[in-house]
C-alpha positions in Angstrom: -25.1 -66.1 17.4 -22.1 -67.3 15.4 -19.9 -65.2 13.2 -21.1 -64.7 9.6 -17.6 -65.6 8.3 -17.0 -69.0 9.9 -15.7 -70.1 6.5 -12.7 -67.8 6.8 -9.8 -68.4 9.2 -9.5 -64.7 9.9 -12.8 -63.1 11.1 -13.0 -59.3 10.5 -13.5 -57.4 13.7 -14.5 -53.7 13.8 -13.8 -52.0 17.1 -15.8 -48.8 17.7 -14.9 -46.3 20.5 -18.2 -44.6 21.4 -16.8 -42.1 23.9 -17.3 -38.5 22.5 -16.7 -36.5 25.7 -14.2 -33.7 25.1 -14.6 -31.6 28.3 -12.5 -30.7 30.0 -10.4 -32.6 27.5 -10.7 -35.8 25.4 -9.4 -39.1 26.7 -7.4 -41.4 24.4 -9.2 -44.8 24.3 -6.1 -46.9 25.3 -8.2 -49.9 26.1 -9.5 -50.2 22.5 -6.0 -50.1 21.2 -5.0 -52.9 23.7 -7.8 -55.1 22.4 -7.1 -54.3 18.8 -3.4 -55.3 19.2 -4.5 -58.6 21.0 -6.9 -59.5 18.3 -4.4 -58.8 15.5 -1.8 -60.9 17.3 -4.3 -63.7 17.5 -4.6 -63.6 13.7 -7.8 -61.6 13.2 -8.3 -58.7 10.8 -9.0 -55.6 12.8 -10.1 -52.0 12.2 -10.6 -49.3 14.9 -13.2 -46.6 14.4 -12.8 -43.8 17.0 -15.9 -41.6 17.1 -14.5 -39.0 19.5 -14.0 -36.3 16.8 -16.5 -37.4 14.2 -18.8 -34.7 13.1 -21.6 -37.2 12.6 -20.8 -40.4 14.6 -23.7 -42.3 13.0 -22.5 -41.5 9.5 -18.9 -42.5 10.5 -20.1 -45.8 12.0 -22.1 -46.7 8.9 -19.2 -45.8 6.6 -16.8 -48.0 8.6 -19.2 -50.9 8.4 -19.7 -50.5 4.7 -16.0 -50.3 4.0 -14.8 -53.0 6.3 -17.7 -55.5 6.1 -17.0 -56.9 9.6 -18.0 -60.3 10.9 -18.1 -59.0 14.4 -18.4 -55.5 15.9 -17.1 -54.5 19.3 -18.4 -51.3 20.8 -16.4 -49.8 23.7 -18.3 -47.7 26.3 -15.9 -45.9 28.7 -18.4 -44.4 31.2 -22.0 -44.6 32.2 -21.9 -40.9 33.0 -19.5 -38.2 34.1 -20.1 -38.7 37.9 -20.9 -35.0 38.3 -24.0 -34.0 40.2 -23.7 -30.3 39.3 -23.0 -30.7 35.6 -24.4 -34.1 34.9 -23.9 -35.9 31.5 -25.4 -39.3 30.9 -23.5 -41.2 28.2 -25.4 -44.4 27.9 -28.3 -43.1 25.8 -25.8 -41.8 23.2 -23.9 -45.0 23.2 -27.1 -47.0 22.7 -27.9 -44.8 19.7 -24.5 -45.6 18.1 -25.0 -49.3 18.9 -28.4 -49.3 17.2 -26.8 -47.7 14.1 -24.1 -50.4 14.0 -26.7 -53.1 14.5 -28.9 -51.8 11.6 -25.9 -51.3 9.3 -24.5 -54.8 9.9 -27.5 -57.1 10.8 -25.5 -60.3 10.2 -22.5 -59.3 12.4 -22.1 -60.4 15.9 -22.3 -57.5 18.3 -20.0 -57.4 21.4 -19.9 -54.6 24.0 -17.1 -53.8 26.4 -15.2 -50.9 27.9 -14.7 -49.8 31.5 -18.4 -49.2 32.0 -19.1 -52.9 31.7 -16.7 -53.6 34.5 -18.9 -51.4 36.7 -22.3 -52.7 35.8 -22.1 -55.7 33.5 -25.6 -57.2 33.8 -27.4 -53.9 33.9 -25.7 -52.6 30.8 -26.1 -55.9 28.9 -29.9 -55.6 29.5 -30.1 -51.9 28.8 -28.2 -52.1 25.5 -29.9 -55.4 24.5 -26.7 -57.2 23.5 -26.0 -60.9 24.0 -22.2 -60.7 24.5 -20.0 -58.3 26.6 -16.6 -58.2 28.1 -16.1 -56.9 31.7 -12.6 -56.3 33.0 -9.4 -57.0 31.1 -10.3 -57.0 27.4 -7.4 -58.6 25.6 -7.7 -62.3 26.4 -11.4 -62.3 27.0 -12.2 -60.6 23.6 -10.0 -63.0 21.7 -11.5 -66.0 23.4 -15.0 -64.7 22.8 -14.4 -64.1 19.1 -12.8 -67.5 18.7 -15.8 -69.2 20.4 -18.3 -67.4 18.2 -16.2 -68.2 15.1 -16.2 -71.9 16.0 -19.9 -71.9 16.8 -19.3 -72.6 20.5 -21.1 -70.9 23.4 -18.9 -68.2 25.1 -20.6 -68.8 28.4 -18.0 -69.4 31.1 -15.1 -67.6 29.4 -13.5 -65.5 32.2 -14.6 -61.9 31.8 -17.4 -62.6 29.4 -21.1 -61.7 30.1 -23.4 -63.8 28.0 -27.1 -63.9 27.5 -28.9 -66.9 26.0 -32.5 -68.0 26.2 -33.3 -65.2 28.6 -30.6 -66.3 31.1 -27.5 -64.2 31.7 -24.2 -65.7 32.7 -21.5 -63.5 34.2 -18.1 -65.2 34.4 -15.7 -63.3 36.7 -12.7 -61.7 34.9 -9.6 -63.8 34.8 -7.4 -61.0 36.2 -4.4 -62.4 34.4 -1.3 -61.8 36.5 1.1 -61.9 33.6 0.2 -58.7 31.8 3.7 -58.4 30.4 2.8 -61.3 28.1 0.2 -59.2 26.3 1.3 -57.9 22.9 2.6 -54.3 22.6 -0.2 -51.8 22.4 1.2 -49.5 19.7 -1.5 -46.9 20.2 -0.2 -44.8 17.2 -1.2 -47.6 14.9 -4.8 -47.6 15.9 -5.6 -44.0 17.0 -5.0 -40.5 15.8 -3.0 -39.3 18.8 -2.3 -35.9 17.2 -6.0 -35.1 17.3 -6.2 -35.7 21.0 -3.1 -33.6 21.6 -4.6 -30.7 19.5 -7.7 -30.7 21.7 -5.7 -30.8 25.0 -5.6 -34.5 25.6 -2.6 -36.4 26.7 -1.3 -39.9 25.8 -2.1 -42.5 28.5 0.3 -45.0 29.9 -0.7 -47.8 32.3 2.0 -49.3 34.5 -0.2 -51.7 36.4 -3.7 -53.0 36.9 -5.7 -53.3 40.0 -5.8 -51.5 43.3 -5.2 -52.2 47.0 -7.1 -49.2 48.5 -10.7 -49.4 49.7 -12.2 -46.0 48.8 -15.9 -46.4 49.4 -17.0 -44.8 46.1 -14.4 -46.3 43.7 -15.0 -48.7 40.9 -11.4 -49.7 40.2 -11.9 -53.0 42.2 -14.8 -53.8 40.0 -13.0 -53.0 36.8 -9.4 -54.2 37.5 -9.6 -56.3 40.6 -7.9 -56.4 44.0 -4.2 -56.3 44.3 -1.6 -55.0 41.8 -0.6 -56.7 38.6 2.6 -54.8 37.8 4.1 -54.3 34.3 7.8 -54.6 33.9 9.3 -51.0 34.2 11.4 -51.6 31.1 8.4 -52.7 29.1 6.5 -49.6 30.2 9.3 -47.4 29.1 9.7 -49.4 25.8 6.1 -48.4 25.0 6.8 -44.7 25.9 10.0 -44.7 23.8 8.2 -46.2 20.8 5.6 -43.4 21.0 8.4 -40.8 21.6 10.4 -41.8 18.6 7.8 -43.1 16.1 4.9 -40.7 16.9 6.6 -37.7 18.3 4.8 -37.9 21.6 6.4 -35.6 24.2 3.8 -35.6 27.0 2.5 -38.7 28.8 0.0 -39.3 31.5 0.1 -42.3 33.9 -3.5 -43.5 34.3 -3.1 -46.2 36.9 -5.5 -46.4 39.8 -2.7 -44.9 41.8 0.6 -44.2 40.0 2.7 -43.9 43.2 1.7 -47.2 44.9 3.7 -49.3 45.2 6.4 -46.5 45.3 9.4 -48.7 44.4 7.7 -49.7 41.1 6.9 -46.1 40.2 10.5 -45.0 41.0 11.9 -47.8 38.8 9.9 -46.5 35.9 11.1 -43.0 36.5 14.7 -44.2 36.7 14.4 -46.1 33.4 13.1 -42.9 31.7 16.0 -41.0 33.1 18.5 -43.6 31.9 17.1 -43.5 28.3 17.4 -39.7 28.3 13.8 -39.2 27.0 13.0 -35.5 26.9 9.4 -35.8 27.9 6.9 -34.3 30.2 5.0 -36.5 32.6 1.7 -36.1 34.4 -0.8 -38.1 36.5 -4.0 -37.2 38.3 -4.0 -40.5 40.2 -1.5 -39.8 43.0 -2.4 -40.8 46.6 -1.0 -39.0 49.7 -0.7 -42.5 51.2 2.6 -43.2 49.6 5.0 -40.4 48.7 8.5 -41.1 49.9 11.3 -38.6 49.1 13.2 -40.9 46.8 10.1 -41.3 44.6 9.3 -37.5 44.4 12.9 -36.8 43.5 12.9 -39.5 40.8 9.6 -38.1 39.4 11.0 -34.6 39.2 14.2 -35.8 37.3 12.1 -38.0 35.0 9.9 -35.1 33.8 7.1 -34.4 36.3 6.5 -30.7 36.8 2.9 -31.0 37.9 0.7 -33.8 39.2 -2.8 -34.3 40.4 -3.3 -35.5 44.0 -6.7 -37.1 44.8 -6.9 -36.2 48.4 -10.8 -35.8 48.3 -10.8 -34.0 51.6 -8.6 -32.3 54.2 -10.9 -33.3 57.1 -10.2 -36.4 59.2 -13.9 -37.0 59.8 -14.5 -37.3 56.0 -11.3 -39.1 55.1 -12.1 -41.8 57.6 -15.6 -42.4 56.3 -14.3 -42.4 52.7 -11.7 -45.1 53.8 -8.9 -43.2 51.9 -6.1 -44.8 53.9 -4.5 -41.5 55.1 -5.4 -38.6 57.4 -5.4 -34.8 57.1 -2.0 -34.6 58.7 -0.6 -36.8 55.9 -2.3 -34.6 53.3 -0.5 -31.5 54.8 2.8 -33.3 55.0 2.7 -34.5 51.4 1.8 -31.0 50.2 5.1 -29.8 51.8 7.1 -32.7 50.4 5.8 -32.3 46.9 6.5 -28.6 46.9 10.0 -29.2 48.2 10.6 -31.6 45.3 9.7 -28.8 42.9 6.4 -30.2 41.6 3.2 -28.2 41.4 -0.2 -29.8 42.3 -3.8 -30.0 41.1 -5.6 -30.9 44.3 -8.8 -32.9 43.7 -11.5 -32.8 46.3 -14.9 -34.6 46.6 -17.4 -32.6 48.6 -20.5 -34.2 50.2 -19.6 -37.7 51.1 -20.4 -39.6 54.3 -19.6 -37.5 57.4 -19.4 -34.2 55.4 -20.7 -31.1 57.2 -20.4 -27.4 56.7 -17.5 -27.5 59.2 -15.6 -30.2 57.3 -16.0 -28.3 54.1 -14.3 -25.3 55.7 -11.4 -27.5 56.8 -10.9 -28.5 53.1 -11.3 -24.9 51.9 -8.8 -23.7 54.5 -6.3 -26.3 53.1 -7.2 -25.3 49.5 -6.6 -21.6 50.2 -3.2 -22.5 51.7 -2.2 -24.4 48.6 -3.7 -21.9 46.2 -1.5 -19.2 47.8 1.5 -21.4 47.2 0.7 -21.6 43.4 -1.2 -24.9 43.3 -4.6 -25.4 41.7 -7.8 -27.1 43.0 -10.6 -29.0 41.4 -13.8 -29.8 43.3 -16.9 -31.9 42.6 -20.0 -32.1 44.7 -21.9 -35.4 45.5 -20.7 -39.0 45.3 -21.9 -41.0 42.4 -23.3 -44.3 43.7 -22.1 -47.3 41.5 -22.9 -51.0 41.7 -20.5 -53.2 43.7 -19.1 -50.4 45.9 -19.2 -49.7 49.6 -21.0 -46.5 48.8 -23.9 -48.5 47.5 -24.2 -50.3 50.8 -24.1 -47.0 52.7 -26.7 -45.5 50.5 -29.0 -48.5 51.0 -28.6 -48.3 54.7 -29.4 -44.6 54.8 -32.4 -45.0 52.5 -31.0 -43.1 49.6 -31.6 -45.9 47.1 -33.4 -49.3 47.1 -31.7 -52.6 47.2 -32.8 -53.5 43.6 -31.7 -50.2 42.0 -29.4 -51.1 39.0 -27.9 -47.6 39.3 -27.6 -47.1 35.5 -29.5 -43.8 35.9 -27.0 -41.5 37.6 -27.7 -41.4 41.3 -25.8 -39.4 43.9 -25.2 -39.4 47.6 -25.0 -36.1 49.4 -24.4 -36.0 53.2 -27.6 -35.5 55.1 -25.9 -32.7 57.0 -25.7 -30.6 53.8 -28.1 -28.8 51.6 -27.1 -28.8 47.9 -28.0 -25.1 47.2 -26.1 -23.7 50.2 -23.1 -26.0 49.5 -22.8 -24.9 45.9 -23.2 -21.2 47.0 -20.4 -21.5 49.4 -18.1 -23.2 46.9 -19.0 -20.7 44.2 -18.1 -17.8 46.5 -14.7 -19.4 47.2 -14.1 -20.0 43.5 -14.9 -16.4 42.6 -12.2 -15.3 45.0 -9.7 -17.8 43.8 -9.4 -18.1 40.0 -7.3 -21.3 40.2 -10.1 -23.0 42.1 -12.2 -24.9 39.5 -15.7 -26.0 40.4 -16.8 -29.1 38.4 -19.3 -27.1 36.5 -16.5 -24.8 35.2 -15.2 -27.7 33.2 -18.4 -27.7 31.2 -17.7 -24.1 30.0 -18.3 -23.8 26.3 -15.2 -21.7 26.1 -12.8 -24.2 27.7 -12.4 -26.5 24.7 -11.3 -23.5 22.6 -8.9 -22.3 25.3 -7.3 -25.8 25.6 -7.0 -26.0 21.8 -5.4 -22.6 21.7 -2.9 -23.7 24.4 -2.1 -26.7 22.2 -1.7 -24.6 19.1 0.6 -22.2 21.0 2.6 -25.3 22.2 2.2 -24.2 25.8 3.6 -26.8 28.3 1.1 -29.3 29.6 -0.9 -30.0 31.6 -3.2 -27.2 30.5 -5.0 -27.0 33.8 -1.8 -25.2 35.1 -3.3 -22.2 33.3 -6.6 -22.5 35.1 -6.4 -19.1 36.6 -6.1 -17.5 33.2 -8.8 -19.7 31.7 -11.2 -18.8 34.5 -10.7 -15.1 34.2 -11.3 -15.3 30.4 -14.4 -17.4 30.9 -15.8 -15.1 33.4 -15.0 -12.0 31.3 -17.2 -13.3 28.4 -19.9 -14.9 30.5 
């Protein structure tokens, strides 16, 4: 399909963010803003329609099409599901419904799909959503090249990062993984998105300091989405973006959303030092902090720059499980980092994943023993059960070898791995007992509480310091009191 407006030099591109998940808090669609800025810099007319807070997303989508009259529509799908066995939500059907509304509202417009979900399962989602063009991986250059090809009447097959179907055949061109991400245009999220709405509902403004990952966690999709190795942004450009949002949009709280903020540590420290030099009075957060790399100089710089709390994705405190998950550190390292971070004056949300390869009732108790130690020191804990099996991961290979899934399963329907040494009911019962005794221990299902969005909104209204999960104990007591 070519664009309807090939006669104009500036095709009109409508970008739609389909993610409507707001629990435990909404996530700012930074990727959509990145693509919007890139398209505009390339000379295209761009509008962003964010459906996160729309009362009727289909009505909002139709209205955007009617007002903007786009030549091409790009729909961004952030996640296939929420990766939660206990409180599962499958997002693809809702995204498909919005896509159908857009398709019916603009039958002559080219439809393009993208978002992080396409980096995870490009071919499967292309077929499931019945689209002919999609972008997998970095979206800025690939989307511009795709729109330009369609506008010129050329086939987009072979463009790095583009998934294309024509005549029943699907072509997947690997993402380019451009090393020079500093050359991309400034994102200017505040131009495209209503950041205040996200803050009112407990969300934080995301900042990406790099792309890619060097760790080999068996379950993770970062290697699929962003590739192997780090592509670092200039620390000064990262802080330029933060300072713009600080001064122009009044943003005071930022969350670093890299695969791992603290690796490599020198790069993270340089960003913190730049923030300190510019005297930005901001609060900082990340839930992507690995125990594998936490030198004292980095922790001290983080504290001085504005970190008071952070999330550490340890996943387990048992050597047997950490080894099978290929986390790149052991339980002794987890204990040491806990002491180091506390000494630096930073509180922690510990994130654990129960039920992976090698997990037993005994290894769970090792993790709970560590969790109790940290809870008694004022930290908080978040636990999920079961490992979501995604295409292209080592977890998929393990699941095939153990007979959990078949080799041809596209894994678009949420499918989970639970260690054969565990029973789901007894595992949940044990974790629930522990959670009842420790209010700052949040079971994944607790994040689905109908009361939680109201509590986070109230915390925002009262201007309580973020991150709001620091009040987990209070939230849990209130939720249980009205249950």
